[in-house]
N, C-alpha and C positions, 0 to 999 in steps of 0.2 A: 504494500500500500504506500503510495507516494505522499499522502497527507496525514498529518496528525490533527485530530479535531480538538479544539480547545474552546474556551469561552472568555469573555471579558474578565480580567483579574483572576484567572485561574492559572496556577503554577504548573508548568510542564517540565518534566525531566529532559535534559538535553539529549540523553540517550534514546528517548522515544521519538525524536524528530528524524524522519527519514533523510538519508543523504542520497541524492539522485543525480545521475548523469545530466548535464545541463541541457543537452538536446532533447532528452526525454522530458525533463522538467518543463522546458519551453513549450513543448507540444501539449503537455497536461495543463499548463497555465491557460493557454488559448482555449482548450476544451472546457475548462472550468468557467472561463469568462462567458462562454456561450450559454452557460447555465446560471448566469446572473451573479457570479462571484466577482468581486472587485479587489484590486490591490490596495492595501493600507500600509504594507511594510515591504521594503526591498533594499537590503543593506548588507554590508559585509563586516567581517571581523577577522583579524589575523589569528591563525592557529598554527603555531610552530612556523614552518616555512611555507605554509599554505594560506589561502584566503577562502573563508567560508561565507557563502552567500545565503542569507535567510530570506525566505519569501513568505509573506503573510497575506492571505486572502480573506475577505469578509463575506460571509453568507448571511446577509441581513434578514432574509426571510426566516431563517431558523435560529438566529442569534448565535451563530457559531463562527469560529475562526479556524482557518485551515493553514497549517504550518508545514513547510518543507525546506530543504536546503540543498546546496551543491558545493563541491570543492573545486577550487582553481589553483593552478600554479601561477606564480608571478608572471605577468605579461601575457597571460592567456587571453583568449577571445571567445566569443560565441555569437550566434546569429541573433540580431536584435529582435526583441519582442515588439518594439514600437512599430515596426513595419506592419504588423498585424493588428496591434492594439495601441493607438496613439496615447492612451492614458498612461502608458509606461515611460513616456519620453523623459520626464523629469527624474523619475526614479533611476533609469539607466544612466542618465547623464551624471547624476550624483555618485552612483556606484563607480563609474568610470573615473570620475575626478578624484575620488578618494583612494582607489585601489589599482587603477590602471588596467582594469579588465575591459577590453574594448567590445562594445556591442556592434558587430559588423553590420553595416547597412542602416545604422541609425541616421535618420534624415536631418538631424539638427543637433549634432554632437558638439555642443558649446559648453563653456564653463558655467557652473551654477553659482559658485562663490569665488573661485580663484581667478584673479585678474592677470591678464597678460598685457604687454605694451600695446599690442594691436588687437583689440577685440574684433572678431569677424562679424560686424554688423551686416544685416541684410541690406542689399542695395537694389535700387530700381533705376532703370535708364529712361530717359525721355526729357525733352526740353521743358515740359511743364511740371515735372516732378521736382520737388525740393524737400530738403531735410530740415526738421526742427529738433534741436537737442535741448532737453530740459534736465537740469540736475547734473551731477549728483547732489550739489549743494542747493538747498531750496530756500525760499524767502522766509518761510515760517520756521517752526522749531521741530519739524518732522525730521526723521532720520534719512540717511543718504540713499538715493536710488537714481539711476539714469534712465530717461525715457527718450527714445529716438523715433521720431515720427517721419513717415514718408507721406507727403501730401501732394495733392493737386489743387492748388488754390487753398481753400479752407477745408477741403475734404480729406479725411485720413484714409490712405490706402492700407497702411500697415503701421503697427507700433511694436517696437522691440524694447523689452524692459531688461536692463542690466542691473543686477543687485550684487551683493557680495562685498560691499564696501566696509563692512564691519566683521572683524575676525575675532569673535569673543571666545571661541573654543569651548562653548558651553557643555557639549556632550562629554568632552574630556575632563572638564572640571568636576563632573559628578564622580568620575572614577578616582580622582585625586583627593576627594574630600574624606576627612576622618570623622565619621559619624554621618548623621542624616543632613541632607542639603535642602531644607525647606526654603531658606533664604535664596538659594540659587534658583530653585524651581519658580519662585515668585518673580524672578528677574528674566525669565525666558522671553516674555513679551509683557511690557509694562501695563498694557491695557487688559491683560488676561491673567491677573495675579491669582485669582481664585481657581480658574479653569485649569491652568498648568500645575498649580500646587496640589490640586485635588487629584489629578492624574498621577503625579509623582507619589503622593501619600498612599493612594490606593495600591500602587505597585509595590511599594515598600512593605505595607501591611500584609499584602498577600505573601510576599517572600518571607516575612517574619511569622506567618501563620497566627496573626493576632486579629481579633475582631473588636472594632471600636464600639462604643456605646451607641444606643439608639439616639440618645440626646445629641451626641457629637455629630452623628450622621445627619440629623435633621438640621442642625445649625449650619453645617457645610452646604447643604442643598439650598437653604435660605440665602446664604451668601452668594452662591452660584447664580441664583435667579436675580438677586439684587444687582450683581455685576452685569447681567444680561440687560436688565431694565435701564441701568445707568448709561451703558454704552449705546443702546438703541436710541434713547432719547437724545443723547449727544449727537448721534449721527443724523437724526432728523433735523437738528439744529444746523449741522454742517451742510446738509443738502439744501436747507432753506437759504443759507448764506450764499451758496454758489449760484442760486437763481435770483439773488437780490430780494428775497422775501424776508425782509428784516424783522418783521413782527414774529415770524416763526422762529428765526434765529434767536431772538431775545427770550421768548417764552420757553422754548425748549432748553436753552442754556440755563435759565434760572431753575427750571424744573429738575434738570439733571443734578443740580447742586443739592437739592433736597435729598435725593437718593444717596449720593456719595457721602453727604454729611451724616446720614443715618448709619452707613457703614463705619464712619469715623466713631460714632457712638458705640458701636459694637466692639470694634477692634483697636481703636486708636489710630487708624489709618483710613483715609478716604477711599483707598483702593483695596482695602482688606488685607494689607500686609500684616503678618504676625498672627493671623487668626488660626490658620490650619497648620498643624504639625503632625508628624508621624505618630499615630496613636490617638488622634482625635482633634480637639480644638483647645485653644487657650482661654477663650472668653465665653461667658455665658450670656444668654438672653433671658432676663427675668421678666416678671409680669408688667412692670412699669415700662420697660423697654419694648415689650410686645405691644402695649397700647400705643406707644409713640410710632412704632413701625406701621401698625394698622392705620393710624391717623395719617401718616405720611403717604401711604399707598392710596388712601381714599382721595387725598388732595391731588396727588400727581395724576391719578386716573381721570379725574374731572378736568384738570388742566390740559392733559394730553388729548383727551377726547374733544374738548372744545377747540383746541388749536388745529388738530388734524382734520376735523370736519370742515373747519373754515378753509384750511389750506387746500385740501383735496377737492373742494367745490369751486376753487378759483380757476377760471379758464386759462389765465396766464400761467399759473403753476402747472396745470396739466399739459399745456402746450410744450413745456420744457421737459417734463418727466416721461410722458407717454411716448412709446416707440423710440426712445433714446437709449443707446447702449444695449441693444437687444441681443440676447443669447438664447437661442431656441433649445428645446429639450434634447434634441438629437446631438447638437454640438456640446451642450453641457455634459451629457453622458459620455461622449467620446473623449472629452478632456478630463474626466474624473472629478468634476466639481463636487464640493461638499458644502454643508452649512446652509445659511439663509440664502446665499447667492444661488445655490443649487435648487433649493426649494422654490425660489422665485421663478426658476426656469422649468418647473414641473418635475423635479427629481425628488423622490420620496425618501429622504434620508434624515434621520435624527437619532443619535445614539441613545437618548433618553427613552425612545420607544423601541428601537431595534435591539439594543443591548441594555435593558433596564436593570437598575439596581433594585434592591428590596423596596424602597420607598417610591421609586418611579412607577412601579406597578400599581400602586394604590392611588395615584393622582389623576387617573383618566386623562393622560396627556394625549393630545391630538396633534399630528403633524399639520402644520399650516403650509399649504401648497398653493402656489399661483402658477400660471401657465405662460405669461407673455415674456418673462425674462428681461424686462426693461427696467429703467431706473424707477419708474412708478411702482412696479412690483416689488423691487428690493426695498423701497421706502415703506410701502403699505404693509409688507410682512413685518417690518419692525414694529409698527403700530399694533398689529394683531398679537405679536409675541409679547409686547409690553403688557397687554391686558391679560394674556394667559399666564405670564410669569407672576403677576400680582396675585392672581387667584391661587396659584401654586403656593406662594409664600404664605398667604392667609390660611390655606389648608394645613401647611406644615406647622405654622404657629399654634394651631389648635391641637395638633398631635404632640407638640413639644412638651407640654406639662404633664402628659401621661408618664413621662420618664424623668420627672424633676429630680429624683434622688440618684440618678445614674451619674457616673463620673464624666468629666469633660475629656480627660486625657488618660489613656492606658499606657503606663510605662512598662518597658520590658527590657530584659537583659539577653534576649535571644539574639542569635545571629541569623543572617539570611540563609534560606535554603541553598545548599551547594548544587552546582551543576544544573542550574535551573533557568527557565525563561518565563517571563510573564508579560502579557500585553494588557495595558490599561488604556481604556477609551473613555473620554468625557465629551459631552456636547457643550463646548464653550459658546459664548455669544456669537463668535464668528463662524463656528462650525466644529467639525470633528477633530479633537485633539487625540493624538496617539503617542503613548510612551511605551517603550520596550526596554526591559531590564534583563541582563544576562549575568549570571554569577559563575565563579570558578569552583574548584573542588573544596575550597575552604570558606566559601560563602562571600567572597569579595566580588564587587562589581567589576566585570571585564568589558562590558559594552552597555552604553545607555543611549538609545536612539529616540529622537524626538521628531514628530511630524506635526507642525502647526498647520491649521487649515489653509493658511496663506500659501503654503507649498503647492497645494492643489490648484489654487484659484488665481494666482498671478497671471498665468497664461490665458485664463478665461477673460480677465479684464482686457488683455491685449487683443483678443478676438472680438470682444463686445464693442470696442470703439471703432472698428473698421466701418467705413462709409458714413461715419458721423463727422460733424464739423469739429475742427480743432478746439473751438471754444467750449464744446461740450465735454471735453476730456476731464476737467476738474470735477464736473458733476458725476460723470461715470465713475471716476476714481473714488469719490466719496461714497457712492452707493455700494461699492464693494468694501471699502475701508480695510485694506489688507495691511499686514504687518511686515515692515522691512526686517526688524530684528527676529521675527518669527521665522523668516527665511534664512537670515544670515547667522546661523548658529555657530 
């Protein structure tokens, strides 16, 4: 059997993962894809003088993960999977960049993060074609990324996005840490403190074979949904700003502040830093704080509803949002899109539903799906998810006091399971976060792999802006709101 079946946060012994010849594994990957399996992990690890490739496929319908592997000598090669399945193009590029194993026939084998003096940008010939270069240094406080547009007048023919300007070496830092690295997990992407730290903590707790309290689990999920609400409201404000809808920008900006200030009340940080630690949480939510959270939610729901109804009934707003930056379902599936950007294009993916934890199953979560894949869809889904997340938080708060006497943090002197692998998936506000941890024979981390949803979606942005006006790019960009540092690990 070529595949080991696992689940979210389930520990697998490395000896149980099949090692398959790459040509056979390639054929089987393509076969599995025809049965609606999708890639969520494709990365290497040095083993003695060899390089081991791990492949992880997601079976969303059955909430299962399929794991397999293959062994390469240095400077080996194999027939590219991207030729058959474009969704693999970023995964193969990253594997090649890190380990030098070439996917023969890959149509776009360019660096993901490593910069060379002459980056091979796509070129177009023609007297009317001109290039516009933006970045990597931007006017605002955003992080560095370069955008190279090929235009005919105002019309975008092609956009190529070059990232990799930050070399933080995050994955390696997890291996060098002495103890648990919650502070590092919180810094993977500064706007996804809760999402990434939750994925890391879940992975470590699985490898430690410890179960956190119900109380701690509920507080974590409350924080996760508060993070989702805060960023979604902020994004609606940013989209409003890019179409000069200044009332929306002001109202959404002030409303977001109410949410992050409530996170500040819980944890001492407006972004939730310091709240989640391996074994549970550090801070409690008592009855007085519960009342303030509920009051905050009631206010922001009224304000967001009033503002969005006004905004989305404006003809001038709709003229900018509808049919702008469109990505249809077929293209979104082909590119392997995830998260709200995928759901806006009709792709039914949400970790909370497809790979639910104990409490997700009790919340009657519904995937919010739209079909048009334009800026309007990506904006309106945010509004719908704000409403849903507020209801989730209220439901979780009601459950919280059933476990009032339980501890916040479970301390342990256990070591991580040896010779093991665990996959941890979390639906962050941007989409599917994947952390993979591998241990050696003494329980030390030997590989820590991170996939932020931006890794899947940056190329989706590049495709979505084709045939749009260059002035619509900032609006399209905000509607995706992808992470530079989530890519530049």
